[in-house]
VEXDRENLUM-248694 format. One record per residue (C-alpha): residue number from 0; residue in three letters; x, y, z. Coordinates in steps of 0.5 Angstrom, whole numbers. Example, Ala and Ser with C-alpha at 12.3 -4.5 7.8 and 13.67 -1.06 7.14 Angstrom:
BEGIN
<lovo:0&loke:Ala&x:25&y:-9&z:16> $
<lovo:1&loke:Ser&x:27&y:-2&z:14> $
This chain:
BEGIN
<lovo:0&loke:Met&x:-15&y:-40&z:-60> $
<lovo:1&loke:Thr&x:-17&y:-35&z:-54> $
<lovo:2&loke:Asp&x:-12&y:-34&z:-49> $
<lovo:3&loke:Tyr&x:-17&y:-39&z:-44> $
<lovo:4&loke:Glu&x:-17&y:-44&z:-49> $
<lovo:5&loke:Ala&x:-9&y:-44&z:-50> $
<lovo:6&loke:Phe&x:-9&y:-44&z:-42> $
<lovo:7&loke:Phe&x:-13&y:-50&z:-41> $
<lovo:8&loke:Lys&x:-9&y:-54&z:-47> $
<lovo:9&loke:Glu&x:-2&y:-52&z:-44> $
<lovo:10&loke:Ala&x:-5&y:-54&z:-37> $
<lovo:11&loke:Asp&x:-8&y:-61&z:-39> $
<lovo:12&loke:Thr&x:-1&y:-64&z:-39> $
<lovo:13&loke:Asp&x:-4&y:-71&z:-40> $
<lovo:14&loke:Asn&x:-8&y:-69&z:-46> $
<lovo:15&loke:Ser&x:-14&y:-72&z:-43> $
<lovo:16&loke:Gly&x:-19&y:-66&z:-44> $
<lovo:17&loke:Phe&x:-20&y:-65&z:-37> $
<lovo:18&loke:Leu&x:-15&y:-61&z:-31> $
<lovo:19&loke:Thr&x:-13&y:-65&z:-25> $
<lovo:20&loke:Leu&x:-12&y:-60&z:-19> $
<lovo:21&loke:Ser&x:-5&y:-61&z:-20> $
<lovo:22&loke:Glu&x:-5&y:-59&z:-27> $
<lovo:23&loke:Leu&x:-9&y:-53&z:-25> $
<lovo:24&loke:Lys&x:-5&y:-51&z:-20> $
<lovo:25&loke:Gly&x:2&y:-52&z:-24> $
<lovo:26&loke:Cys&x:-1&y:-47&z:-30> $
<lovo:27&loke:Leu&x:-4&y:-42&z:-25> $
<lovo:28&loke:Val&x:3&y:-41&z:-21> $
<lovo:29&loke:Lys&x:7&y:-41&z:-28> $
<lovo:30&loke:Arg&x:2&y:-36&z:-31> $
<lovo:31&loke:Gly&x:3&y:-31&z:-25> $
<lovo:32&loke:Tyr&x:-4&y:-32&z:-21> $
<lovo:33&loke:Lys&x:-3&y:-32&z:-14> $
<lovo:34&loke:Gly&x:-7&y:-36&z:-8> $
<lovo:35&loke:Thr&x:-5&y:-41&z:-3> $
<lovo:36&loke:Ser&x:-5&y:-48&z:-4> $
<lovo:37&loke:Gly&x:-12&y:-48&z:0> $
<lovo:38&loke:Glu&x:-15&y:-43&z:-4> $
<lovo:39&loke:Leu&x:-13&y:-46&z:-11> $
<lovo:40&loke:Glu&x:-16&y:-52&z:-8> $
<lovo:41&loke:Asn&x:-23&y:-49&z:-6> $
<lovo:42&loke:Leu&x:-23&y:-46&z:-13> $
<lovo:43&loke:Phe&x:-22&y:-52&z:-16> $
<lovo:44&loke:Asn&x:-27&y:-56&z:-12> $
<lovo:45&loke:Lys&x:-32&y:-50&z:-13> $
<lovo:46&loke:Ala&x:-31&y:-51&z:-21> $
<lovo:47&loke:Asp&x:-32&y:-58&z:-21> $
<lovo:48&loke:Gln&x:-39&y:-58&z:-21> $
<lovo:49&loke:Ser&x:-39&y:-66&z:-23> $
<lovo:50&loke:Gly&x:-35&y:-68&z:-17> $
<lovo:51&loke:Asp&x:-31&y:-72&z:-21> $
<lovo:52&loke:Asp&x:-24&y:-69&z:-19> $
<lovo:53&loke:Lys&x:-23&y:-67&z:-26> $
<lovo:54&loke:Met&x:-25&y:-60&z:-29> $
<lovo:55&loke:Ser&x:-28&y:-60&z:-36> $
<lovo:56&loke:Phe&x:-27&y:-54&z:-40> $
<lovo:57&loke:Glu&x:-34&y:-51&z:-39> $
<lovo:58&loke:Glu&x:-32&y:-52&z:-32> $
<lovo:59&loke:Tyr&x:-26&y:-48&z:-32> $
<lovo:60&loke:Met&x:-29&y:-43&z:-37> $
<lovo:61&loke:Val&x:-34&y:-41&z:-31> $
<lovo:62&loke:Val&x:-28&y:-40&z:-26> $
<lovo:63&loke:Met&x:-24&y:-36&z:-31> $
<lovo:64&loke:Gly&x:-30&y:-32&z:-32> $
<lovo:65&loke:Ala&x:-31&y:-30&z:-25> $
<lovo:66&loke:Ala&x:-24&y:-27&z:-24> $
<lovo:67&loke:Ser&x:-24&y:-20&z:-25> $
<lovo:68&loke:Pro&x:-20&y:-16&z:-31> $
<lovo:69&loke:Glu&x:-16&y:-14&z:-25> $
<lovo:70&loke:Gln&x:-14&y:-21&z:-23> $
<lovo:71&loke:His&x:-12&y:-23&z:-30> $
<lovo:72&loke:Lys&x:-8&y:-17&z:-31> $
<lovo:73&loke:Ala&x:-4&y:-17&z:-25> $
<lovo:74&loke:Ala&x:-3&y:-25&z:-27> $
<lovo:75&loke:Arg&x:0&y:-23&z:-33> $
<lovo:76&loke:Met&x:4&y:-18&z:-30> $
<lovo:77&loke:Arg&x:7&y:-23&z:-25> $
<lovo:78&loke:Glu&x:8&y:-28&z:-31> $
<lovo:79&loke:Val&x:12&y:-22&z:-35> $
<lovo:80&loke:Phe&x:16&y:-21&z:-28> $
<lovo:81&loke:Asn&x:17&y:-29&z:-27> $
<lovo:82&loke:Gly&x:20&y:-29&z:-34> $
<lovo:83&loke:Phe&x:25&y:-24&z:-32> $
<lovo:84&loke:Asp&x:27&y:-27&z:-25> $
<lovo:85&loke:Lys&x:30&y:-33&z:-28> $
<lovo:86&loke:Asp&x:33&y:-35&z:-21> $
<lovo:87&loke:Gly&x:26&y:-34&z:-17> $
<lovo:88&loke:Ser&x:29&y:-30&z:-12> $
<lovo:89&loke:Gly&x:23&y:-24&z:-13> $
<lovo:90&loke:Glu&x:28&y:-19&z:-16> $
<lovo:91&loke:Val&x:31&y:-18&z:-22> $
<lovo:92&loke:Asp&x:39&y:-17&z:-22> $
<lovo:93&loke:Lys&x:44&y:-15&z:-28> $
<lovo:94&loke:Ala&x:45&y:-22&z:-30> $
<lovo:95&loke:Glu&x:38&y:-24&z:-31> $
<lovo:96&loke:Met&x:37&y:-17&z:-35> $
<lovo:97&loke:Asp&x:42&y:-19&z:-39> $
<lovo:98&loke:Gln&x:40&y:-26&z:-40> $
<lovo:99&loke:Val&x:33&y:-23&z:-42> $
<lovo:100&loke:Phe&x:36&y:-19&z:-47> $
<lovo:101&loke:Lys&x:40&y:-24&z:-50> $
<lovo:102&loke:Glu&x:34&y:-28&z:-51> $
<lovo:103&loke:Met&x:31&y:-23&z:-55> $
<lovo:104&loke:Gly&x:37&y:-22&z:-59> $
<lovo:105&loke:Lys&x:39&y:-15&z:-56> $
<lovo:106&loke:His&x:46&y:-15&z:-54> $
<lovo:107&loke:Leu&x:47&y:-9&z:-49> $
<lovo:108&loke:Ser&x:53&y:-7&z:-45> $
<lovo:109&loke:Glu&x:54&y:-8&z:-38> $
<lovo:110&loke:Ala&x:53&y:0&z:-37> $
<lovo:111&loke:Glu&x:47&y:0&z:-41> $
<lovo:112&loke:Ile&x:44&y:-5&z:-37> $
<lovo:113&loke:Ala&x:46&y:-2&z:-30> $
<lovo:114&loke:Arg&x:43&y:4&z:-32> $
<lovo:115&loke:Met&x:36&y:1&z:-34> $
<lovo:116&loke:Ile&x:36&y:-2&z:-27> $
<lovo:117&loke:Gln&x:38&y:5&z:-24> $
<lovo:118&loke:Leu&x:32&y:8&z:-27> $
<lovo:119&loke:Ala&x:27&y:4&z:-25> $
<lovo:120&loke:Asp&x:30&y:2&z:-18> $
<lovo:121&loke:Thr&x:26&y:6&z:-13> $
<lovo:122&loke:Asp&x:29&y:3&z:-7> $
<lovo:123&loke:Gly&x:36&y:3&z:-9> $
<lovo:124&loke:Ser&x:37&y:-4&z:-8> $
<lovo:125&loke:Gly&x:41&y:-5&z:-15> $
<lovo:126&loke:Thr&x:36&y:-10&z:-17> $
<lovo:127&loke:Leu&x:28&y:-10&z:-19> $
<lovo:128&loke:Asn&x:23&y:-12&z:-15> $
<lovo:129&loke:Ile&x:16&y:-14&z:-19> $
<lovo:130&loke:Ser&x:13&y:-7&z:-17> $
<lovo:131&loke:Glu&x:19&y:-3&z:-20> $
<lovo:132&loke:Leu&x:19&y:-7&z:-26> $
<lovo:133&loke:Ile&x:12&y:-7&z:-28> $
<lovo:134&loke:Lys&x:11&y:0&z:-26> $
<lovo:135&loke:His&x:17&y:2&z:-30> $
<lovo:136&loke:Cys&x:16&y:-2&z:-36> $
<lovo:137&loke:Phe&x:8&y:-2&z:-36> $
<lovo:138&loke:Gly&x:6&y:4&z:-32> $
<lovo:139&loke:Val&x:2&y:0&z:-27> $
<lovo:140&loke:Asp&x:3&y:0&z:-20> $
<lovo:141&loke:Met&x:3&y:-7&z:-17> $
C-alpha cells in the first residue's frame, strides 16, 4: 500500500470509499499539512470534480499529485513534531521528550534529556520549537 493509499484509508473514517471535507481536513491536520479552513475547503472543492461533496480516491490522487515534494516533506516534518508535542503547545519540553523516549522503550535520565534539549535549543527557551527539533534531528530548516 502506498503512503497515499494509507492516508486515504486512514482519512475515510466511515469506510465509505469517499472522503468528506471533514474527514479530509481531520487527516490533513493530523498528518501535518498546513492551511486555513478556507484553503482546505477550496482544495476539497477543486478536487471534487463530480460535485457530490465527496472525494473519490481518484480525485484525491489528483490533489496529492499537485502538491510539491517540498509540501509533502514539510508536512511529514510537522507530523513528526506533533508526535513529540503531546500538549499541542507548539513546543516540546523535557516531560514530552521523556514521554516520547519511554514510548520508544528508551529510558533516559533527566540530565540526558536536558542535554538533548540544550544542544538543539537555539533560542535558549528551555524547550524546542518545530524549527529547532527538525533542524537538529533531520538537518532541515523549516
